Residue, then its C-alpha position, 0 to 999 in steps of 0.5 A: m039195156t045191157d045184156k046178161y053177159l055184160e051185167s055179169l062183168l060189172g062190179h058193185n055200183e059200177k054203171v054203164v055210161l055208153i055202149t057202141r060198136q063198129h060202124t054199120f059199114i063194117l057189117l055191110s062190107a062183111i056181108a056184101a059178098e053173101i048178099l051178092v051170092i044170094v041174089l045170084i042164086l035166086a036169079g039163076v035158080t028162078a030162071l032155070t026153074a021157069m024156063v028149062f028145068p023145074l027140078a032146078a028149084f032144089a038148087y035153092v038149098l045152095l042159099i043155106l051157106p051164104i045165109v049161115k055165113g051172113t048170120y055169123d057175120f052179123l052176130n060177130w058184129r053185134q057181139l063186138q062191143y065197146v063199153i064205157t062204165n064209170r070205172r073202166v073201158i071194156h072191149i068185149s068180142g066173141i059169139f060163143s066164147k068171149d074175150v074181154l079186155d078192159s082198162s081202168l079209167e084212172k090209168v088212162t093217160d091219153v086218148k087218140m082219135s083219128q077220122s078220115f074224110f069219109g069217117r067225118m061224113f058218116d061218123y066213124g073213126d078209130i080210137e086208141i087208148l093208152t094207159a100207164s102200163e106200156l102194154g096197156v093199149n086198146f085200139f078200137r077200129r072204125i067205131a060208130q060215133p067216135v067223138r061221143f065215145k071219146t067225150a063220154m070216156l073223158d067225162a067219166k074219167e073226170q068224174m071218177g075220184f075215190g075219197e073226194g069230198t062232195g062239197a058243202g053239206g056233203p060227207s068229208p073225205s075221212d067219213d067216206v074212206p071206210a065205205i070206199i075201202a069196202e067198195l074197193d075190196g069188192l072190186r078186188v074180190k071180183g077181179v076188177i082190180t088187182e091185190q096190189e092196186f087195192q093195197d096201194k089205193k087203201r094206203d092212199l085213202l088211210k093217209k087222208m083220215 
């Protein structure tokens, strides 16, 4: 299931294909120090309370800081999402304030994946997405199931095609053009595509009528 914030980003008829996050190793490495501090505080305060000074139990309040920090690290990992829809790739980060970076699938020119030896063993890796724009580079670090992510993105890109016929018995391209233009206009209004992208695609579609 998609969360409310992600749903608010989706355009008309846009559907989520895949959602993934950074591998759980990233989370574990982030909270390892907090876990160690919690264990040391528990062991130390418990020993002092039992053997030396009963009032030392008040030192359990020291657990608040590592617990809060660990909770923050977990939420930060949880809210970092890499999303593939039938139209674009979306990178969402942030707990309270949000940063969203997306790339249209039709503009993706190359996808590079790299996995170390341990990455192949534990199924994580890096994905680099290159787009037609020189500035359009998304780098997803140590995401879980990178092969599945890359395959899903390439499949979604292949299935994407405005104005193409549906085959025998399906509507012709010219019959679809008005509906496709209306759909593109909806994306333009929502800010998914720019005015220039809308006009360029509209011009190409009208040539097919």
